[in-house]
C-alpha positions in Angstrom: 100.5 106.0 83.1 98.8 104.0 85.9 100.9 100.9 86.5 99.4 98.0 88.5 102.2 95.7 89.7 100.7 92.2 90.5 102.4 89.2 92.0 101.1 85.9 90.6 98.6 83.9 92.7 99.3 80.9 94.8 101.1 78.2 92.8 101.7 74.5 93.2 104.8 73.7 95.2 105.4 70.3 93.6 107.7 69.5 90.7 107.0 66.1 89.3 105.1 64.3 86.7 104.4 66.7 83.8 105.9 69.6 85.9 109.6 69.3 85.3 110.8 72.7 86.4 109.8 75.8 88.3 108.6 77.7 85.2 105.8 75.1 84.7 104.3 75.3 88.2 100.5 76.2 87.7 98.2 78.1 90.0 96.4 76.0 92.6 92.6 76.1 92.9 93.0 78.4 95.8 95.3 80.6 93.7 92.8 80.8 90.9 90.0 81.7 93.2 92.0 84.3 95.0 93.2 85.8 91.8 89.6 86.1 90.6 88.7 87.9 93.8 91.6 90.3 93.3 90.4 91.0 89.8 86.9 91.7 91.0 88.2 94.1 93.6 90.3 95.9 91.1 87.3 96.2 88.8 85.2 97.5 91.7 87.8 100.3 92.6 87.9 101.5 89.0 90.8 99.8 87.3 90.5 99.4 83.5 93.5 97.8 82.0 94.4 98.8 78.4 97.1 96.2 78.4 97.9 93.1 80.5 101.5 91.9 80.4 102.9 88.8 82.1 106.1 86.9 82.8 106.3 83.8 80.6 106.1 81.5 83.6 102.9 79.4 83.8 101.7 80.8 87.1 102.1 84.4 86.1 100.4 83.8 82.7 97.5 82.0 84.4 97.1 85.0 86.8 97.1 87.4 83.9 94.6 85.3 82.0 92.2 85.2 84.9 92.5 89.0 85.3 91.8 89.4 81.5 88.7 87.2 81.9 87.4 89.2 84.8 87.9 92.5 82.9 86.5 91.1 79.6 89.8 92.0 77.9 89.6 90.4 74.4 93.1 91.2 73.4 95.8 88.5 74.2 97.8 88.8 77.3 101.3 89.9 76.3 104.4 88.2 77.5 107.5 90.2 78.4 110.8 88.5 79.5 111.6 91.5 81.7 108.8 90.3 84.1 110.4 86.9 84.5 112.6 86.2 87.5 115.8 88.2 87.2 114.3 90.7 84.7 115.4 94.3 84.8 113.5 97.5 85.1 115.4 99.0 82.2 114.3 96.1 79.9 110.7 96.6 81.1 110.8 100.3 80.5 112.0 99.6 76.9 109.0 97.3 76.5 106.6 99.9 78.0 107.9 102.7 75.7 106.5 100.7 72.8 103.0 101.1 74.4 103.2 104.9 75.2 99.5 105.4 74.5 98.4 103.0 77.2 96.8 104.7 80.2 96.5 101.6 82.5 98.7 98.6 82.4 98.7 95.4 84.5 102.2 93.9 85.0 102.2 90.3 86.4 105.4 88.9 87.8 107.2 87.4 90.7 108.9 88.2 94.0 111.3 89.5 94.8 111.4 91.3 91.4 108.0 93.0 91.8 109.0 94.5 95.1 112.3 95.7 93.6 110.4 97.1 90.6 108.0 99.0 92.9 111.0 100.4 94.8 112.7 101.5 91.6 109.6 103.3 90.4 109.1 105.0 93.7 112.6 105.9 94.8 115.7 106.9 92.9 118.0 106.7 95.9 119.2 103.6 97.8 117.4 100.4 97.0 113.9 100.2 98.3 112.3 96.8 98.4 108.5 96.4 98.9 107.5 92.7 99.6 104.4 91.5 97.8 102.1 88.8 99.0 100.9 86.3 96.4 98.2 88.0 94.3 99.1 91.3 96.0 98.8 94.5 93.9 100.1 98.0 94.1 99.3 100.9 91.8 102.0 103.4 91.0 101.4 106.4 88.8 104.3 107.7 86.7 104.5 110.7 84.3 107.0 109.1 81.9 108.6 105.8 80.9 111.2 105.4 82.2 110.2 107.5 85.2 112.2 110.7 85.3 111.0 111.4 88.8 109.7 109.1 91.5 106.3 107.6 90.8 103.3 108.1 93.2 102.2 105.1 95.2 98.4 105.3 95.1 97.7 102.1 97.0 99.0 98.7 97.9 96.5 95.9 98.7 96.6 92.3 99.7 94.3 89.5 98.6 92.7 89.7 102.1 91.8 93.4 101.5 90.4 92.5 98.1 88.2 89.9 99.7 86.8 92.6 102.0 86.2 94.9 99.0 84.3 92.2 97.2 82.6 90.6 100.2 84.1 87.2 99.3 
């Protein structure tokens, strides 16, 4: 399975008005634009998601929806609580086992959880933490869910690199 770990795009820093808590913070215009560029770069380098799964928080869902639009994915973006802040890798693996036939999956979540998840998939020893920039993406290939051996890091790209890939 090809797993694309994606941190949500740039979100509003303000809580106030209709935004009463952190879970409701939406993407900024810059975050939307950057996320679209990331999606276009992923498309250009051959990604083809069979499944897009997101945290339930607004900024992650919006990121996932923009990616779905870029890829022309007609199926709904799925929501998995294991991708919300504080979610666990074991709960995510339970969710992914229900989708064994999927070859490529986009998982959209938050820091520091995405970095820890990447570390868990790549290393079974002491904790490895890989920091993600907003809208950063890494691809990790695994042979089983849960991984029975360390996954293979194929690449790790930032939004700036995605801009270079797309010329935007």
